[in-house]
N, CA, C and O atoms as a Tinker XYZ file with bonds, in Angstrom:
   300  protein
     1  N   -110.089000  118.335000  -68.791000    73     2
     2  CA  -109.454000  118.353000  -69.660000    64     1     3
     3  C   -108.759000  120.044000  -69.987000    63     2     4     5
     4  O   -109.405000  121.083000  -69.856000    81     3
     5  N   -107.962000  119.994000  -70.229000    73     3     6
     6  CA  -107.310000  121.833000  -71.108000    64     5     7
     7  C   -106.851000  120.682000  -72.617000    63     6     8     9
     8  O   -106.378000  119.550000  -72.713000    81     7
     9  N   -107.405000  121.960000  -73.796000    73     7    10
    10  CA  -107.317000  121.800000  -74.955000    64     9    11
    11  C   -106.352000  122.722000  -75.844000    63    10    12    13
    12  O   -107.006000  123.728000  -76.122000    81    11
    13  N   -105.250000  122.790000  -76.329000    73    11    14
    14  CA  -104.604000  123.853000  -76.848000    64    13    15
    15  C   -105.615000  124.276000  -78.246000    63    14    16    17
    16  O   -105.566000  125.365000  -78.819000    81    15
    17  N   -106.570000  123.066000  -78.632000    73    15    18
    18  CA  -106.918000  123.650000  -80.081000    64    17    19
    19  C   -108.131000  122.594000  -80.069000    63    18    20    21
    20  O   -107.934000  121.475000  -79.595000    81    19
    21  N   -109.250000  122.911000  -80.534000    73    19    22
    22  CA  -110.623000  122.234000  -80.830000    64    21    23
    23  C   -111.061000  122.500000  -82.235000    63    22    24    25
    24  O   -110.825000  123.572000  -82.792000    81    23
    25  N   -111.717000  121.485000  -82.815000    73    23    26
    26  CA  -112.112000  121.718000  -84.462000    64    25    27
    27  C   -113.313000  121.009000  -83.888000    63    26    28    29
    28  O   -113.522000  120.291000  -82.910000    81    27
    29  N   -114.218000  121.635000  -85.172000    73    27    30
    30  CA  -115.664000  121.046000  -85.299000    64    29    31
    31  C   -115.968000  120.668000  -86.361000    63    30    32    33
    32  O   -116.339000  121.400000  -87.279000    81    31
    33  N   -115.808000  118.887000  -86.422000    73    31    34
    34  CA  -116.289000  118.591000  -87.715000    64    33    35
    35  C   -118.039000  117.832000  -87.887000    63    34    36    37
    36  O   -118.343000  116.875000  -88.599000    81    35
    37  N   -118.934000  118.633000  -86.994000    73    35    38
    38  CA  -120.211000  118.194000  -87.030000    64    37    39
    39  C   -120.286000  118.683000  -88.128000    63    38    40    41
    40  O   -119.883000  119.783000  -88.506000    81    39
    41  N   -121.227000  117.234000  -89.135000    73    39    42
    42  CA  -121.744000  116.737000  -90.342000    64    41    43
    43  C   -120.688000  116.357000  -91.216000    63    42    44    45
    44  O   -121.088000  115.571000  -92.074000    81    43
    45  N   -119.705000  116.586000  -91.283000    73    43    46
    46  CA  -118.570000  116.184000  -91.998000    64    45    47
    47  C   -118.168000  114.597000  -91.649000    63    46    48    49
    48  O   -117.766000  114.200000  -90.556000    81    47
    49  N   -118.443000  113.526000  -93.244000    73    47    50
    50  CA  -118.252000  112.264000  -92.795000    64    49    51
    51  C   -116.683000  112.099000  -93.078000    63    50    52    53
    52  O   -115.855000  112.913000  -93.487000    81    51
    53  N   -116.566000  110.672000  -92.690000    73    51    54
    54  CA  -115.170000  110.056000  -93.251000    64    53    55
    55  C   -115.134000  110.499000  -94.621000    63    54    56    57
    56  O   -116.213000  110.437000  -95.211000    81    55
    57  N   -113.624000  111.159000  -95.598000    73    55    58
    58  CA  -112.169000  110.716000  -94.069000    64    57    59
    59  C   -111.967000  112.220000  -93.425000    63    58    60    61
    60  O   -111.081000  112.462000  -92.604000    81    59
    61  N   -113.050000  113.345000  -93.982000    73    59    62
    62  CA  -113.175000  114.656000  -93.462000    64    61    63
    63  C   -112.687000  114.940000  -92.287000    63    62    64    65
    64  O   -111.647000  115.570000  -92.090000    81    63
    65  N   -113.660000  114.337000  -91.185000    73    63    66
    66  CA  -112.824000  114.540000  -89.442000    64    65    67
    67  C   -111.409000  114.200000  -89.468000    63    66    68    69
    68  O   -110.596000  115.009000  -89.022000    81    67
    69  N   -110.924000  112.749000  -90.090000    73    67    70
    70  CA  -109.504000  112.914000  -89.543000    64    69    71
    71  C   -108.597000  113.673000  -90.687000    63    70    72    73
    72  O   -107.531000  114.225000  -90.414000    81    71
    73  N   -109.133000  113.627000  -91.923000    73    71    74
    74  CA  -108.064000  115.244000  -92.819000    64    73    75
    75  C   -107.977000  116.464000  -91.924000    63    74    76    77
    76  O   -106.883000  116.987000  -91.712000    81    75
    77  N   -109.222000  116.988000  -91.334000    73    75    78
    78  CA  -108.637000  118.288000  -90.391000    64    77    79
    79  C   -108.046000  117.982000  -89.414000    63    78    80    81
    80  O   -107.094000  118.743000  -89.240000    81    79
    81  N   -108.162000  116.978000  -88.420000    73    79    82
    82  CA  -107.375000  116.677000  -87.700000    64    81    83
    83  C   -105.915000  116.214000  -87.989000    63    82    84    85
    84  O   -105.022000  116.321000  -87.148000    81    83
    85  N   -105.790000  115.858000  -88.843000    73    83    86
    86  CA  -104.360000  115.868000  -89.657000    64    85    87
    87  C   -103.517000  117.383000  -89.737000    63    86    88    89
    88  O   -102.374000  117.655000  -89.369000    81    87
    89  N   -104.548000  118.218000  -90.359000    73    87    90
    90  CA  -104.038000  119.566000  -90.636000    64    89    91
    91  C   -103.784000  120.089000  -89.406000    63    90    92    93
    92  O   -102.648000  120.500000  -89.170000    81    91
    93  N   -105.051000  120.176000  -88.181000    73    91    94
    94  CA  -104.714000  121.166000  -86.784000    64    93    95
    95  C   -103.547000  120.077000  -86.537000    63    94    96    97
    96  O   -102.520000  120.640000  -86.913000    81    95
    97  N   -103.237000  118.831000  -86.099000    73    95    98
    98  CA  -101.835000  118.408000  -85.434000    64    97    99
    99  C   -100.582000  118.834000  -86.202000    63    98   100   101
   100  O    -99.518000  119.066000  -85.628000    81    99
   101  N   -100.717000  118.907000  -87.240000    73    99   102
   102  CA   -99.647000  119.831000  -87.930000    64   101   103
   103  C    -98.818000  120.756000  -87.856000    63   102   104   105
   104  O    -97.591000  120.811000  -87.947000    81   103
   105  N   -100.104000  121.924000  -87.570000    73   103   106
   106  CA   -99.937000  123.248000  -87.102000    64   105   107
   107  C    -99.581000  122.794000  -85.391000    63   106   108   109
   108  O   -100.214000  123.662000  -84.789000    81   107
   109  N    -99.033000  122.063000  -84.505000    73   107   110
   110  CA   -99.110000  122.154000  -83.679000    64   109   111
   111  C    -98.096000  121.245000  -82.917000    63   110   112   113
   112  O    -97.912000  120.061000  -83.201000    81   111
   113  N    -97.221000  122.173000  -81.548000    73   111   114
   114  CA   -96.261000  121.244000  -81.497000    64   113   115
   115  C    -96.212000  120.128000  -80.434000    63   114   116   117
   116  O    -96.999000  120.212000  -79.491000    81   115
   117  N    -95.321000  119.048000  -80.509000    73   115   118
   118  CA   -95.300000  117.489000  -79.520000    64   117   119
   119  C    -95.981000  117.964000  -78.284000    63   118   120   121
   120  O    -95.752000  118.975000  -77.620000    81   119
   121  N    -96.505000  117.406000  -78.183000    73   119   122
   122  CA   -97.570000  117.183000  -76.444000    64   121   123
   123  C    -98.664000  118.217000  -76.232000    63   122   124   125
   124  O    -99.310000  118.257000  -75.185000    81   123
   125  N    -98.855000  119.040000  -77.234000    73   123   126
   126  CA  -100.033000  120.011000  -77.368000    64   125   127
   127  C   -101.450000  118.802000  -77.560000    63   126   128   129
   128  O   -101.320000  117.675000  -78.037000    81   127
   129  N   -102.667000  119.362000  -77.084000    73   127   130
   130  CA  -103.606000  118.616000  -77.186000    64   129   131
   131  C   -104.933000  119.087000  -78.058000    63   130   132   133
   132  O   -105.242000  120.278000  -78.046000    81   131
   133  N   -105.420000  118.490000  -78.530000    73   131   134
   134  CA  -106.076000  118.717000  -79.803000    64   133   135
   135  C   -107.559000  117.841000  -79.775000    63   134   136   137
   136  O   -107.556000  116.622000  -79.947000    81   135
   137  N   -108.815000  118.610000  -79.539000    73   135   138
   138  CA  -110.148000  118.059000  -79.526000    64   137   139
   139  C   -110.878000  118.403000  -80.931000    63   138   140   141
   140  O   -110.906000  119.421000  -81.622000    81   139
   141  N   -111.607000  116.779000  -81.088000    73   139   142
   142  CA  -112.192000  116.789000  -82.516000    64   141   143
   143  C   -113.409000  116.862000  -81.539000    63   142   144   145
   144  O   -113.411000  116.488000  -80.366000    81   143
   145  N   -114.421000  117.400000  -82.226000    73   143   146
   146  CA  -115.902000  117.011000  -82.132000    64   145   147
   147  C   -116.642000  116.115000  -83.636000    63   146   148   149
   148  O   -115.960000  116.083000  -84.660000    81   147
   149  N   -117.238000  115.827000  -83.628000    73   147   150
   150  CA  -118.004000  114.961000  -84.625000    64   149   151
   151  C   -119.005000  114.176000  -84.429000    63   150   152   153
   152  O   -119.248000  113.514000  -83.419000    81   151
   153  N   -119.740000  114.266000  -85.644000    73   151   154
   154  CA  -121.038000  113.189000  -85.508000    64   153   155
   155  C   -121.447000  112.213000  -86.275000    63   154   156   157
   156  O   -122.598000  111.776000  -86.265000    81   155
   157  N   -120.076000  111.606000  -87.347000    73   155   158
   158  CA  -119.948000  110.563000  -87.648000    64   157   159
   159  C   -119.642000  109.533000  -86.857000    63   158   160   161
   160  O   -118.604000  109.650000  -86.206000    81   159
   161  N   -120.533000  108.138000  -86.688000    73   159   162
   162  CA  -120.404000  107.601000  -85.934000    64   161   163
   163  C   -118.843000  106.357000  -86.332000    63   162   164   165
   164  O   -118.271000  105.621000  -85.528000    81   163
   165  N   -118.623000  106.498000  -87.460000    73   163   166
   166  CA  -117.427000  106.068000  -87.672000    64   165   167
   167  C   -116.061000  106.426000  -87.486000    63   166   168   169
   168  O   -115.016000  105.782000  -87.579000    81   167
   169  N   -116.375000  107.855000  -87.141000    73   167   170
   170  CA  -115.268000  108.474000  -86.698000    64   169   171
   171  C   -114.474000  107.802000  -85.476000    63   170   172   173
   172  O   -113.268000  107.961000  -85.288000    81   171
   173  N   -115.414000  106.946000  -84.586000    73   171   174
   174  CA  -114.719000  106.183000  -83.497000    64   173   175
   175  C   -113.719000  105.468000  -83.677000    63   174   176   177
   176  O   -112.579000  105.754000  -83.310000    81   175
   177  N   -114.143000  104.219000  -84.410000    73   175   178
   178  CA  -112.809000  103.362000  -85.230000    64   177   179
   179  C   -111.836000  104.692000  -85.752000    63   178   180   181
   180  O   -110.837000  105.046000  -85.127000    81   179
   181  N   -112.265000  105.285000  -86.877000    73   179   182
   182  CA  -111.107000  106.093000  -87.429000    64   181   183
   183  C   -109.853000  106.710000  -86.458000    63   182   184   185
   184  O   -108.632000  106.570000  -86.390000    81   183
   185  N   -110.854000  107.438000  -85.788000    73   183   186
   186  CA  -109.772000  107.756000  -84.588000    64   185   187
   187  C   -108.637000  107.140000  -84.010000    63   186   188   189
   188  O   -107.633000  107.721000  -83.598000    81   187
   189  N   -108.902000  105.727000  -84.008000    73   187   190
   190  CA  -108.550000  105.107000  -83.287000    64   189   191
   191  C   -106.980000  104.308000  -83.854000    63   190   192   193
   192  O   -105.901000  104.117000  -83.293000    81   191
   193  N   -107.605000  103.931000  -85.474000    73   191   194
   194  CA  -106.580000  103.687000  -86.554000    64   193   195
   195  C   -105.881000  104.772000  -86.760000    63   194   196   197
   196  O   -104.705000  104.679000  -87.112000    81   195
   197  N   -106.471000  105.949000  -86.580000    73   195   198
   198  CA  -105.495000  107.143000  -87.042000    64   197   199
   199  C   -104.493000  107.254000  -86.078000    63   198   200   201
   200  O   -103.366000  107.458000  -86.530000    81   199
   201  N   -104.617000  107.169000  -84.802000    73   199   202
   202  CA  -103.374000  107.404000  -83.375000    64   201   203
   203  C   -102.621000  106.193000  -83.563000    63   202   204   205
   204  O   -101.427000  106.256000  -83.270000    81   203
   205  N   -103.070000  105.115000  -83.986000    73   203   206
   206  CA  -102.094000  103.855000  -84.265000    64   205   207
   207  C   -101.020000  103.969000  -84.934000    63   206   208   209
   208  O    -99.851000  103.828000  -84.576000    81   207
   209  N   -101.819000  104.441000  -86.725000    73   207   210
   210  CA  -100.723000  104.940000  -87.838000    64   209   211
   211  C   -100.008000  105.986000  -87.324000    63   210   212   213
   212  O    -98.955000  105.593000  -86.823000    81   211
   213  N   -100.177000  107.171000  -87.256000    73   211   214
   214  CA   -99.493000  108.107000  -86.986000    64   213   215
   215  C    -98.487000  108.310000  -85.477000    63   214   216   217
   216  O    -97.513000  109.048000  -85.630000    81   215
   217  N    -98.636000  107.837000  -84.385000    73   215   218
   218  CA   -98.081000  107.720000  -83.445000    64   217   219
   219  C    -98.403000  108.966000  -82.115000    63   218   220   221
   220  O    -97.824000  109.194000  -81.053000    81   219
   221  N    -99.650000  109.612000  -82.815000    73   219   222
   222  CA   -99.985000  110.462000  -81.852000    64   221   223
   223  C   -101.120000  109.827000  -80.642000    63   222   224   225
   224  O   -101.984000  109.101000  -81.134000    81   223
   225  N   -101.185000  109.992000  -79.400000    73   223   226
   226  CA  -101.734000  109.500000  -78.546000    64   225   227
   227  C   -103.586000  109.936000  -78.333000    63   226   228   229
   228  O   -104.111000  111.040000  -78.190000    81   227
   229  N   -103.953000  109.101000  -78.367000    73   227   230
   230  CA  -105.399000  109.189000  -78.712000    64   229   231
   231  C   -105.909000  109.198000  -77.040000    63   230   232   233
   232  O   -106.159000  108.114000  -76.512000    81   231
   233  N   -106.000000  110.047000  -76.517000    73   231   234
   234  CA  -106.028000  110.480000  -75.218000    64   233   235
   235  C   -107.209000  110.090000  -74.490000    63   234   236   237
   236  O   -106.970000  109.765000  -73.327000    81   235
   237  N   -108.644000  110.020000  -74.913000    73   235   238
   238  CA  -109.873000  110.360000  -74.697000    64   237   239
   239  C   -110.784000  109.924000  -76.212000    63   238   240   241
   240  O   -110.399000  110.046000  -77.374000    81   239
   241  N   -112.039000  109.412000  -75.719000    73   239   242
   242  CA  -113.247000  109.496000  -76.629000    64   241   243
   243  C   -114.000000  109.492000  -76.209000    63   242   244   245
   244  O   -113.823000  108.729000  -75.259000    81   243
   245  N   -115.221000  109.955000  -76.173000    73   243   246
   246  CA  -116.727000  110.322000  -75.590000    64   245   247
   247  C   -117.494000  110.381000  -76.591000    63   246   248   249
   248  O   -117.228000  110.983000  -77.631000    81   247
   249  N   -118.877000  109.536000  -76.279000    73   247   250
   250  CA  -120.000000  110.027000  -76.745000    64   249   251
   251  C   -120.726000  110.819000  -75.573000    63   250   252   253
   252  O   -120.900000  110.525000  -74.390000    81   251
   253  N   -121.194000  112.255000  -76.547000    73   251   254
   254  CA  -122.471000  112.677000  -75.859000    64   253   255
   255  C   -123.455000  112.997000  -76.962000    63   254   256   257
   256  O   -123.239000  113.565000  -78.032000    81   255
   257  N   -124.913000  112.369000  -76.330000    73   255   258
   258  CA  -125.744000  112.339000  -77.523000    64   257   259
   259  C   -125.296000  111.705000  -78.661000    63   258   260   261
   260  O   -124.874000  110.562000  -78.840000    81   259
   261  N   -125.525000  113.019000  -79.699000    73   259   262
   262  CA  -124.972000  112.478000  -81.088000    64   261   263
   263  C   -123.612000  112.835000  -81.432000    63   262   264   265
   264  O   -123.107000  112.733000  -82.550000    81   263
   265  N   -123.154000  113.190000  -80.552000    73   263   266
   266  CA  -121.354000  113.846000  -80.827000    64   265   267
   267  C   -120.517000  112.673000  -80.253000    63   266   268   269
   268  O   -120.664000  112.095000  -79.176000    81   267
   269  N   -119.706000  112.484000  -81.122000    73   267   270
   270  CA  -118.528000  111.978000  -80.713000    64   269   271
   271  C   -117.048000  112.589000  -80.427000    63   270   272   273
   272  O   -116.190000  112.467000  -81.302000    81   271
   273  N   -116.790000  113.156000  -79.372000    73   271   274
   274  CA  -115.344000  113.545000  -78.655000    64   273   275
   275  C   -114.320000  112.712000  -79.201000    63   274   276   277
   276  O   -114.609000  111.521000  -79.078000    81   275
   277  N   -113.355000  112.897000  -79.695000    73   275   278
   278  CA  -112.032000  112.894000  -79.905000    64   277   279
   279  C   -110.485000  114.151000  -79.136000    63   278   280   281
   280  O   -110.240000  115.334000  -79.370000    81   279
   281  N   -109.875000  113.248000  -78.328000    73   279   282
   282  CA  -109.281000  113.832000  -77.799000    64   281   283
   283  C   -107.426000  113.317000  -78.174000    63   282   284   285
   284  O   -107.101000  112.218000  -77.725000    81   283
   285  N   -106.827000  113.763000  -78.608000    73   283   286
   286  CA  -105.531000  113.915000  -79.363000    64   285   287
   287  C   -104.112000  113.986000  -78.956000    63   286   288   289
   288  O   -103.810000  114.937000  -79.676000    81   287
   289  N   -103.233000  113.749000  -78.461000    73   287   290
   290  CA  -102.067000  114.385000  -77.974000    64   289   291
   291  C   -100.944000  114.412000  -79.262000    63   290   292   293
   292  O   -100.849000  113.521000  -80.107000    81   291
   293  N   -100.238000  115.475000  -79.210000    73   291   294
   294  CA   -99.459000  115.471000  -80.583000    64   293   295
   295  C    -98.449000  114.825000  -80.301000    63   294   296   297
   296  O    -97.791000  115.262000  -79.356000    81   295
   297  N    -97.965000  113.594000  -80.986000    73   295   298
   298  CA   -96.625000  113.170000  -80.299000    64   297   299
   299  C    -95.202000  113.872000  -81.149000    63   298   300
   300  O    -94.064000  113.640000  -80.742000    81   299
């Protein structure tokens, strides 16, 4: 999958990954794709709730070892 932007939030705990994603999405145009790499296990649930609340599409979530990858499409 191609990403328009990728942010690294490894080592950051809630709510920082969401806040950084929100800022990154605000700088993107509709339809662009953001990849977020996190290490906070709570980020899985947080990004699901964030997508529902904001209307951005949660395209994919994946766990790779100790990392959680979230892919969002800007609404």
